[in-house]
C-alpha positions as CSV (number, residue, x, y, z in Angstrom):
1,X,-1.8,0.0,2.7
2,X,-1.4,0.0,-1.1
3,X,2.4,-0.2,-0.8
4,X,2.1,-3.3,1.5
5,X,-0.3,-4.9,-1.0
6,X,2.1,-4.3,-3.8
7,X,4.9,-5.8,-1.7
8,X,2.8,-8.9,-0.8
9,X,2.1,-9.4,-4.5
10,X,5.7,-8.8,-5.5
11,X,4.5,-6.0,-7.8
12,X,6.7,-3.1,-8.7
13,X,5.0,-1.4,-11.6
14,X,2.6,1.6,-11.8
15,X,-0.6,1.7,-9.8
16,X,-3.6,4.0,-10.5
17,X,-5.0,5.4,-7.3
18,X,-8.0,7.7,-6.9
19,X,-9.9,9.7,-4.3
20,X,-13.5,10.8,-4.4
21,X,-15.3,13.1,-1.9
22,X,-19.0,13.8,-2.5
23,X,-21.6,15.9,-0.9
24,X,-19.3,18.9,-0.5
25,X,-21.4,21.7,-1.9
26,X,-21.4,24.8,0.3
27,X,-19.0,23.0,2.7
28,X,-16.3,24.8,4.7
29,X,-13.4,23.7,6.8
30,X,-14.4,23.3,10.4
31,X,-11.1,24.8,11.4
32,X,-11.9,28.0,9.5
33,X,-15.5,28.1,10.6
34,X,-14.3,28.1,14.2
35,X,-11.7,30.8,13.6
36,X,-13.3,34.1,14.8
37,X,-11.3,36.5,12.6
38,X,-12.1,34.6,9.3
39,X,-15.7,33.7,10.1
40,X,-17.2,36.6,8.2
41,X,-15.1,36.1,5.0
42,X,-15.4,32.4,4.4
43,X,-15.8,31.2,0.8
44,X,-17.9,28.1,0.7
45,X,-16.9,25.2,-1.6
46,X,-19.2,25.5,-4.7
47,X,-18.5,22.0,-6.1
48,X,-20.5,19.0,-5.1
49,X,-17.7,16.5,-5.4
50,X,-13.9,16.3,-5.6
51,X,-12.4,13.6,-7.8
52,X,-8.7,13.1,-8.4
53,X,-6.6,10.2,-9.7
54,X,-2.9,9.6,-10.0
55,X,-0.5,7.0,-11.3
56,X,2.2,6.1,-8.8
57,X,5.0,3.5,-8.9
58,X,4.5,0.7,-6.3
59,X,7.8,1.8,-4.7
60,X,6.4,5.3,-4.1
61,X,3.3,3.8,-2.4
62,X,5.6,1.6,-0.3
63,X,8.4,4.1,0.5
64,X,6.7,7.5,0.5
65,X,2.9,7.0,0.7
66,X,2.5,10.6,2.0
67,X,3.7,11.9,-1.4
68,X,0.9,10.1,-3.1
69,X,-1.6,11.2,-0.6
70,X,-0.4,14.8,-0.8
71,X,-0.8,14.7,-4.6
72,X,-4.3,13.5,-4.3
73,X,-5.7,15.4,-1.3
74,X,-3.8,18.7,-1.0
75,X,-5.6,20.5,-3.9
76,X,-9.0,20.2,-2.2
77,X,-7.5,20.9,1.2
78,X,-6.1,24.2,0.0
79,X,-9.4,25.2,-1.4
80,X,-11.6,24.4,1.6
81,X,-9.2,25.9,4.1
82,X,-8.3,29.0,2.0
83,X,-4.7,27.7,1.9
84,X,-4.6,27.9,5.7
85,X,-4.0,24.3,6.5
86,X,-1.6,21.7,5.2
87,X,-2.1,18.2,6.8
88,X,1.2,17.0,5.3
């Protein structure tokens, strides 16, 4: 979406993008919670929120938006899934 917006505006410079997830304290991945073997050794997320920002060139947002999403989301995904899930 952001890449398309940059294209529509004929913008090719840097773009600051951020993600915020709140209300996460003591959360756990549903995939891990349902996994019988790991159920007894789950580590609950002890932060209340996850905030991350990044600066990406408009061309990256247009041509490889997954790279930007990976940079912003993968760190928290690794924590809450105990490195057991990579959505990318």
